[in-house]
C-alpha positions in Angstrom: 0.0 0.1 0.0 2.9 2.4 1.0 4.7 1.5 -2.3 1.6 2.2 -4.3 1.2 5.6 -2.6 4.7 6.5 -3.2 4.3 5.5 -7.0 1.1 7.5 -7.1 2.8 10.6 -5.5 5.8 10.3 -8.1 3.2 10.2 -10.8 1.6 13.3 -9.7 4.9 15.1 -9.4 5.8 13.9 -13.0 2.4 15.1 -14.3 3.1 18.6 -12.6 6.4 18.7 -14.6 8.2 20.7 -12.0 11.1 21.2 -14.4 9.1 23.7 -16.5 8.6 26.0 -13.3 11.9 28.0 -13.9 10.8 28.9 -17.5 7.4 30.0 -16.2 8.9 32.5 -13.6 11.6 33.9 -15.9 9.4 36.7 -17.0 8.4 37.5 -13.4 12.1 37.8 -12.5 12.7 40.2 -15.3 9.8 42.3 -14.9 10.3 42.5 -11.0 14.0 43.4 -11.4 13.0 46.2 -13.7 10.7 47.6 -10.8 13.8 47.4 -8.5 15.7 49.5 -11.1 12.8 52.0 -10.8 12.9 51.7 -7.0 9.3 50.4 -7.0 10.0 46.7 -5.9 7.7 45.1 -3.5 8.5 41.6 -1.9 4.7 40.8 -1.5 4.0 41.4 -5.2 7.0 39.4 -6.1 6.1 36.4 -3.8 2.5 36.4 -5.1 3.4 36.8 -8.7 5.8 33.9 -8.5 3.0 31.7 -6.8 0.5 32.8 -9.4 2.9 32.0 -12.4 3.7 28.6 -10.8 0.0 27.7 -10.3 -0.8 28.6 -13.9 2.2 26.7 -15.2 1.2 23.5 -13.2 -2.4 24.0 -14.5 -1.3 24.1 -17.9 0.8 20.9 -17.4 -2.1 19.0 -16.0 -4.4 20.2 -18.7 -1.7 19.3 -21.3 -1.3 15.8 -19.8 -5.2 15.2 -19.8 -5.7 16.5 -23.4 -2.9 14.5 -24.9 -3.8 11.5 -22.8 -7.5 11.6 -23.8 -6.5 12.0 -27.6 -3.9 9.2 -27.3 -1.1 11.6 -28.5 1.1 10.5 -25.7 1.0 6.7 -26.5 4.1 6.7 -28.8 5.9 9.9 -27.9 9.6 10.0 -27.7 9.8 11.7 -24.3 8.6 10.1 -21.1 5.3 8.6 -20.8 2.6 10.9 -19.4 0.4 10.0 -16.4 -2.8 9.0 -18.3 -0.8 7.2 -21.1 0.9 5.2 -18.5 -2.3 4.2 -16.6 -0.7 5.7 -13.3 -3.5 8.4 -13.0 -7.1 8.2 -14.3 -8.8 10.8 -16.5 -11.3 11.6 -13.8 -8.6 11.9 -11.0 -6.6 14.5 -13.2 -9.9 16.2 -14.1 -10.6 16.9 -10.4 -7.1 18.0 -9.7 -7.5 20.5 -12.7 -10.6 21.9 -11.2 -8.8 22.5 -7.9 -5.9 24.0 -9.6 -8.3 26.5 -11.5 -9.5 27.6 -8.1 -6.1 28.0 -6.7 -4.9 29.9 -9.7 -7.8 32.3 -9.8 -7.7 32.9 -6.1 -3.9 33.7 -6.1 -4.5 36.0 -9.1 -7.2 37.9 -7.2 -5.0 38.3 -4.0 -2.0 39.6 -6.3 -4.1 42.1 -8.2 -6.1 43.2 -5.1 -2.9 43.9 -3.4 -1.3 45.7 -6.3 -4.3 47.8 -7.4 -6.2 48.4 -4.0 -9.4 50.1 -4.9 -8.6 50.7 -8.4 -11.6 48.8 -9.8 -10.8 49.6 -13.4 -7.5 47.9 -13.2 -8.9 45.1 -10.9 -11.4 44.3 -13.6 -8.9 44.3 -16.5 -6.5 42.0 -14.7 -9.4 39.8 -13.5 -10.5 39.2 -17.0 -6.8 38.6 -18.1 -6.6 36.0 -15.3 -9.7 34.2 -16.6 -8.3 34.3 -20.1 -5.0 32.9 -18.9 -7.1 29.9 -17.3 -8.9 29.3 -20.5 -5.7 29.5 -22.5 -4.0 27.0 -20.1 -6.8 24.6 -20.4 -7.6 24.8 -24.2 -4.1 24.2 -25.3 -4.9 20.4 -25.4 -8.2 20.0 -23.9 -11.7 20.3 -25.5 -13.1 19.7 -28.8 -10.7 22.1 -30.7 -7.5 22.6 -28.8 -5.4 25.4 -30.3 -2.2 23.4 -29.6 -3.2 21.0 -32.2 -3.7 23.8 -34.8 0.0 25.3 -34.5 -1.2 28.2 -32.4 0.9 27.1 -29.3 3.7 29.3 -30.4 1.8 32.5 -30.5 0.2 31.9 -27.0 3.5 31.0 -25.4 5.1 34.2 -26.9 2.2 36.2 -25.6 2.0 34.9 -22.0 5.7 33.9 -21.4 7.2 37.0 -23.0 5.0 40.0 -23.3 2.4 39.4 -20.4 4.9 37.9 -18.0 7.5 40.8 -18.3 5.5 43.8 -19.0 2.5 42.5 -16.9 4.5 41.8 -13.8 6.2 45.2 -14.1 2.8 46.9 -14.4 1.8 45.4 -11.0 4.6 47.3 -9.3 4.5 50.6 -11.4 0.8 50.9 -12.4 2.0 51.9 -15.9 3.0 50.0 -19.2 6.6 50.7 -19.7 7.7 50.1 -23.4 11.4 50.2 -22.3 10.7 46.6 -21.5 9.2 45.6 -24.9 12.3 44.3 -26.6 13.4 42.2 -23.6 9.9 40.9 -23.2 9.9 40.0 -26.9 13.4 38.3 -26.6 12.2 36.3 -23.6 9.0 35.2 -25.5 11.0 34.2 -28.5 13.4 32.0 -26.2 10.3 30.4 -24.7 8.8 29.7 -28.1 12.2 28.1 -29.0 11.7 25.7 -26.1 8.2 24.9 -27.4 9.6 24.4 -30.8 12.4 22.2 -29.7 9.7 20.0 -27.9 7.7 20.1 -31.2 10.6 19.0 -33.3 11.5 16.1 -30.9 7.9 14.9 -31.2 7.4 15.6 -34.8 7.0 12.0 -36.0 4.3 11.1 -33.4 2.6 14.4 -33.8 2.3 13.8 -37.5 0.8 10.5 -37.0 -1.7 12.0 -34.5 -2.5 15.0 -36.9 -1.3 17.4 -34.4 -0.5 20.5 -36.5 2.5 22.0 -34.7 4.9 24.3 -36.8 7.4 21.5 -37.2 4.6 19.1 -38.6 3.6 21.9 -41.0 6.9 22.9 -42.3 9.1 19.7 -41.9 12.2 18.9 -39.9 14.8 21.0 -41.7 12.7 24.2 -42.0 12.0 23.7 -38.3 15.7 24.1 -37.5 15.8 27.2 -39.6 12.7 28.5 -37.8 14.5 27.6 -34.4 17.5 29.5 -35.4 15.4 32.5 -36.3 14.0 32.6 -32.9 17.1 32.4 -31.0 19.2 34.8 -33.2 16.3 37.5 -33.2 16.1 37.1 -29.3 19.9 37.5 -28.8 20.0 40.6 -31.2 17.1 42.3 -29.3 18.8 41.7 -26.1 22.1 43.3 -27.2 20.1 46.3 -28.7 18.0 46.6 -25.5 21.2 46.5 -23.2 22.9 49.2 -25.0 20.4 51.8 -24.0 21.4 51.4 -20.5 25.1 51.9 -21.3 24.3 55.2 -23.0 22.1 56.3 -20.0 24.9 55.2 -17.6 27.6 57.2 -19.4 25.4 60.4 -19.7 24.5 60.1 -15.9 28.1 59.7 -14.7 29.5 62.3 -17.2 26.9 65.0 -16.0 27.4 64.1 -12.3 31.2 63.7 -12.5 31.0 60.2 -11.3 33.0 58.6 -14.1 34.7 56.4 -11.6 31.4 54.6 -11.0 30.9 53.8 -14.7 31.0 50.1 -14.8 29.8 49.4 -18.3 32.4 46.8 -18.9 31.5 44.7 -15.9 27.6 45.1 -16.3 27.7 44.3 -20.0 29.7 41.2 -19.4 26.5 39.8 -17.6 24.7 40.4 -21.0 27.4 38.6 -22.9 27.4 35.8 -20.3 23.8 35.3 -20.6 24.0 34.8 -24.4 26.9 32.3 -24.6 24.8 29.3 -23.7 22.4 29.9 -26.7 25.5 30.1 -29.0 26.5 26.5 -28.1 22.9 25.5 -28.2 22.5 26.6 -31.9 25.7 24.7 -32.9 24.1 21.4 -31.3 20.9 22.1 -33.1 22.8 22.6 -36.4 24.4 19.2 -36.1 21.4 17.2 -34.9 20.3 14.9 -37.8 17.1 13.4 -36.3 14.3 14.3 -33.9 15.5 12.1 -30.9 18.7 14.1 -30.8 16.6 17.1 -29.7 15.5 15.3 -26.5 18.6 16.3 -24.2 18.8 19.8 -25.8 15.2 20.6 -24.5 16.1 20.7 -20.8 19.3 22.4 -21.5 17.5 25.2 -23.5 15.0 25.6 -20.5 17.7 26.1 -18.1 19.6 28.4 -20.4 16.5 30.7 -20.7 16.1 30.6 -16.8 19.9 31.5 -16.4 19.3 34.2 -19.0 16.6 35.8 -16.9 18.7 35.7 -13.7 21.6 37.4 -15.4 19.2 40.1 -17.0 17.8 40.6 -13.5 21.3 41.1 -12.0 22.0 43.4 -14.9 19.1 45.7 -14.1 19.5 45.5 -10.2 23.3 46.8 -10.8 21.9 49.4 -13.2 19.7 50.8 -10.5 22.7 52.4 -9.0 22.8 54.9 -11.9 19.0 55.5 -11.7 
């Protein structure tokens, strides 16, 4: 009985896919560090935002497991078998947990926006609607009669939620204004997260083709998917460099005006940017030499961790920049 309980617990942990959590909170880290740069950081908002992002990610993972399991997509996948496909968790059990997770996600969202906006009911309503939309997006990715993940729209939603909304939305919680200074780095993170999804879809291209799951790779083929992947990563790195350069100009002007050139640390701070980009260069080399979908399996976790490291280094960059602000 105890052995079965432990096995069941492992199945639930596997279904939650905890390895995806670092990716889900990357945007929160960047958006929050920018609020620190603006001297608007609030630890309560940061904690609630992290918990909310994690709850949505786990909800999405459970829903993805349920949808793919019901449709039979996971039966012959290259990656590890999911809970329903393995028979370790029943569809009814997973469905109940999804409903509980929806309640938790919406509750955390409410506490977060209520704390951030107080009695500003206009913003409360907008963000509450956005939260409900996020729940629907998480569920409808692979669940329902017409899941958008099976029509090739997953890339768009990942770009919007993991990039634009995660970075700029989290910053808005602190500052109550939409700051377009963050747009290039939000786009960059969104592109990197799409890259993770694309890598996952390249790995599963053969099985997804059999199941008529119309991801970008099944639509354009293995070779063009690699080119698409290069486009995502290279554009992201380019935007990151362009975005970071505006801070070096600001730092130089500030220090020059205030006669504080001894505090000008452009070389050190921009080393963080260079450091954040290096793993992606090695990643692209590995992608270039990969000859079949199975070779993308180890690259998936490596890329996800590289994106998380990227967000941490961007955050340190912004925190260090706060001394010039």
